[in-house]
C-alpha positions as CSV (number, residue, x, y, z in Angstrom):
1,M,144.5,61.4,135.4
2,E,141.9,60.6,137.4
3,Y,139.1,57.8,137.4
4,A,135.5,57.7,137.7
5,V,132.8,55.0,137.3
6,G,129.9,55.9,135.0
7,L,126.5,54.7,136.1
8,P,123.3,54.6,134.1
9,T,120.2,55.1,136.0
10,V,117.8,53.0,134.0
11,G,117.0,49.2,133.9
12,A,118.4,47.5,136.6
13,F,120.7,50.9,137.6
14,G,117.3,52.6,138.0
15,D,117.4,52.5,141.8
16,A,119.0,55.5,143.8
17,R,119.8,53.3,146.4
18,A,122.0,50.8,144.4
19,L,123.7,54.0,142.8
20,T,124.6,55.0,146.1
21,H,125.8,51.8,146.8
22,L,128.2,51.7,144.0
23,A,129.5,55.4,144.8
24,V,130.1,54.5,148.1
25,A,132.2,51.4,146.9
26,A,133.9,53.1,144.7
27,E,135.1,56.0,147.3
28,E,136.4,52.7,149.5
29,R,138.0,51.5,146.3
30,G,140.0,54.5,145.4
31,W,138.2,55.6,142.6
32,D,138.1,59.4,142.2
33,G,134.4,60.3,140.6
34,V,131.4,58.9,139.7
35,Q,129.4,60.4,136.8
36,L,125.4,59.5,136.5
37,W,123.2,59.4,133.3
38,D,120.2,61.6,133.0
39,H,117.3,60.1,131.6
40,L,113.3,60.2,131.8
41,L,112.3,57.4,129.2
42,Y,114.3,54.4,128.1
43,D,114.0,52.3,124.8
44,E,113.0,49.0,127.2
45,P,109.6,49.0,128.4
46,G,109.3,48.3,132.1
47,W,112.7,49.4,132.8
48,P,112.7,51.7,136.2
49,V,114.2,54.9,135.6
50,A,115.7,56.6,138.8
51,S,116.1,60.6,139.3
52,S,120.1,61.5,139.0
53,T,119.5,64.8,141.1
54,V,118.0,62.5,143.9
55,A,120.8,60.1,143.8
56,A,123.4,62.7,143.3
57,A,122.3,64.0,146.4
58,T,122.4,61.0,148.5
59,I,125.7,60.1,147.0
60,A,126.9,63.6,148.3
61,A,125.6,62.7,151.9
62,R,126.9,59.3,152.1
63,T,130.8,59.9,150.5
64,R,133.2,62.3,151.6
65,R,135.9,62.4,148.8
66,I,134.5,61.6,145.1
67,R,133.8,63.6,142.7
68,I,130.2,63.6,141.6
69,I,129.8,64.1,137.5
70,L,126.1,65.0,137.5
71,T,124.8,64.9,133.9
72,V,122.1,67.2,132.9
73,V,119.8,67.5,129.7
74,L,119.4,70.9,130.7
75,P,117.5,72.0,127.4
76,R,114.3,69.9,128.7
77,R,114.7,71.2,132.2
78,Q,113.6,74.5,134.2
79,V,116.7,76.1,134.3
80,Q,115.8,77.7,138.1
81,D,115.3,74.1,139.3
82,V,118.6,73.2,138.1
83,A,120.3,76.0,139.8
84,Q,118.7,75.6,142.8
85,D,119.3,71.8,143.0
86,T,123.1,71.8,142.1
87,A,123.7,74.6,144.3
88,A,122.3,72.6,147.1
89,I,124.1,69.3,146.1
90,N,127.5,71.1,145.9
91,A,127.1,72.7,149.1
92,L,126.5,69.2,150.4
93,S,129.1,67.7,149.1
94,G,131.5,70.3,149.9
95,G,132.5,71.4,146.3
96,R,132.7,67.9,145.1
97,L,129.9,68.6,142.2
98,T,130.8,68.9,138.7
99,L,127.9,69.5,136.1
100,L,128.2,67.7,132.6
101,A,125.5,69.7,131.0
102,I,124.3,67.9,127.4
103,I,121.1,68.2,124.9
104,G,120.9,64.8,125.2
105,S,120.3,61.5,122.9
106,M,116.7,61.0,122.8
107,D,114.2,62.6,120.8
108,R,111.3,61.4,122.7
109,E,112.4,62.8,125.8
110,Y,111.4,66.0,124.5
111,A,108.5,65.4,121.7
112,D,106.5,63.1,124.1
113,F,106.5,65.7,126.5
114,G,105.5,68.8,124.5
115,L,109.2,70.1,123.9
116,D,111.1,70.6,120.5
117,P,113.2,67.9,119.9
118,D,114.8,70.0,117.1
119,L,118.8,69.4,117.6
120,R,119.5,73.1,116.7
121,A,116.6,74.3,119.3
122,R,118.0,72.1,122.0
123,G,121.7,73.5,121.1
124,R,120.1,77.5,121.4
125,A,118.3,76.0,124.6
126,L,121.4,74.8,126.3
127,D,123.4,77.9,125.4
128,D,120.7,80.2,127.1
129,R,120.0,77.7,130.2
130,L,123.7,77.8,130.7
131,D,124.3,81.4,130.9
132,Q,121.0,81.5,133.3
133,L,122.6,78.9,135.3
134,T,125.8,80.6,136.2
135,A,123.7,83.9,136.5
136,L,121.5,82.3,139.3
137,W,124.2,80.9,140.9
138,E,126.2,83.9,141.5
139,R,122.8,85.7,142.3
140,W,122.3,83.3,145.1
141,G,126.0,83.7,146.2
142,A,125.9,79.9,145.7
143,D,129.8,78.5,144.8
144,R,130.3,77.9,141.4
145,A,130.6,74.1,140.4
146,P,132.8,73.2,137.5
147,I,130.9,73.0,134.3
148,W,131.6,70.6,131.6
149,C,129.7,69.9,128.4
150,G,129.1,67.0,126.1
151,G,129.4,66.7,122.2
152,R,129.7,63.8,119.9
153,W,133.0,63.9,117.7
154,P,133.6,64.5,115.3
155,R,130.8,67.4,115.2
156,R,132.5,70.3,116.6
157,K,129.6,72.4,118.3
158,G,129.4,70.6,121.6
159,L,133.2,70.8,122.0
160,Q,132.9,74.6,120.8
161,R,130.5,74.9,123.9
162,A,132.8,73.2,126.0
163,A,135.8,75.4,125.4
164,R,133.6,78.4,127.4
165,F,133.5,76.2,130.3
166,D,135.7,74.0,132.4
167,G,136.0,70.8,130.6
168,A,134.5,68.4,127.8
169,M,133.0,64.9,127.8
170,P,133.1,63.8,123.9
171,G,131.4,60.9,122.6
172,F,132.7,59.7,119.5
173,E,130.4,58.1,116.5
174,G,130.3,54.5,116.2
175,H,131.0,53.6,119.9
176,W,128.0,52.4,121.6
177,P,127.7,50.9,124.3
178,P,130.8,52.9,125.2
179,K,134.2,51.4,124.6
180,A,137.6,52.6,124.0
181,P,137.2,54.8,121.0
182,P,140.2,55.4,118.6
183,V,143.4,57.1,120.5
184,D,143.6,59.5,117.1
185,D,140.3,60.8,117.4
186,V,140.4,61.1,121.1
187,A,143.6,63.2,120.6
188,A,141.9,65.2,117.7
189,A,139.0,66.0,120.2
190,V,141.4,67.1,123.0
191,E,143.5,69.2,120.5
192,F,140.6,71.0,119.2
193,V,138.6,72.4,122.5
194,R,141.9,73.1,124.3
195,S,142.7,75.0,121.3
196,R,139.3,76.8,121.3
197,A,139.7,77.4,125.1
198,G,143.1,78.8,124.9
199,R,143.7,77.0,128.5
200,P,143.9,73.9,130.1
201,I,140.8,72.4,130.5
202,D,139.4,68.6,131.7
203,V,138.8,66.4,128.9
204,A,136.7,63.2,130.2
205,V,136.4,59.7,128.0
206,E,134.4,56.9,128.8
207,G,135.3,53.5,127.8
208,A,135.8,50.0,129.0
209,A,139.3,48.8,130.6
210,D,140.9,46.9,133.1
211,T,144.6,47.5,132.8
212,H,146.4,50.6,133.1
213,A,148.4,49.8,129.9
214,Q,145.1,50.0,128.2
215,V,144.0,53.6,129.6
216,A,147.9,54.7,129.0
217,P,147.5,56.0,125.5
218,Y,144.2,58.1,126.2
219,A,146.5,59.7,129.1
220,A,149.5,60.5,126.6
221,A,146.3,61.8,124.4
222,G,146.0,64.6,127.1
223,I,142.4,63.4,128.5
224,T,142.4,64.4,132.3
225,W,139.6,61.8,133.3
226,W,138.7,58.2,132.5
227,V,135.1,57.0,132.9
228,E,134.7,53.3,133.3
229,A,131.3,52.9,131.7
230,L,129.2,50.5,133.5
231,G,125.8,49.2,132.7
232,W,123.8,46.0,131.4
233,W,125.7,45.8,128.4
234,R,128.7,44.5,130.7
235,G,126.5,42.4,133.1
236,G,123.9,43.2,136.1
237,L,124.5,45.0,139.4
238,A,126.8,42.5,140.8
239,D,129.1,42.6,137.9
240,A,129.2,46.3,138.1
241,A,129.9,46.2,141.7
242,A,132.8,43.5,141.3
243,R,134.5,45.7,138.6
244,V,134.0,48.9,141.2
245,G,135.5,46.4,143.7
246,Q,138.6,46.1,141.5
247,G,139.5,49.8,141.6
248,P,140.6,51.9,138.9
249,P,143.3,50.5,136.6
250,Q,146.6,50.5,138.7
251,P,150.2,51.1,136.7
């Protein structure tokens, strides 16, 4: 199992410089990856919101080893811009980009910009844009980055979509802020997506853990990535830096 730090891009974390510093520290301390959120707005008035794409590019230039897991709310994006940006980041990083495609959690990030917030419309748009994205990468001769898809277990649609690609990062009902979800739910989600895929694919789960004993049951359930979810609910940037500095859970 591999370990990533999960970083929001809003509030105190809404600063591409701070995100880059945390990612560089994560590489130095033995983490395997960094996962970035994707937002335009957030619930708290006055909070900064950083561009995850810019942060990913900066992290790609400043690191040499860690995988960059870039969340993209694809239905509200112009797919040609996403294709161009991700191809460039993947090349800049030497093939270390993973694209996590989701429909997004905030209706306002659609409605406030004149886009349809209907969940079914967003799902259809995500499917269409994923096909367009991969076609554009192929057209340009760009290396294809791994694609993961999000989903909200026990709903099935998102994980059915993920089974077409390279991995899944499910969330779980009733678990916000991100904390360790029930192991039985994780095992059920892993079995579902891999049975639909018919092959081994990555499954990432986010939560909070300090010891290997806390994450070992999730490894036994079949996940391949543990994402240590950092954010304001666990303190500020200094607290996040301290957790990153501890390194991933060790046996």
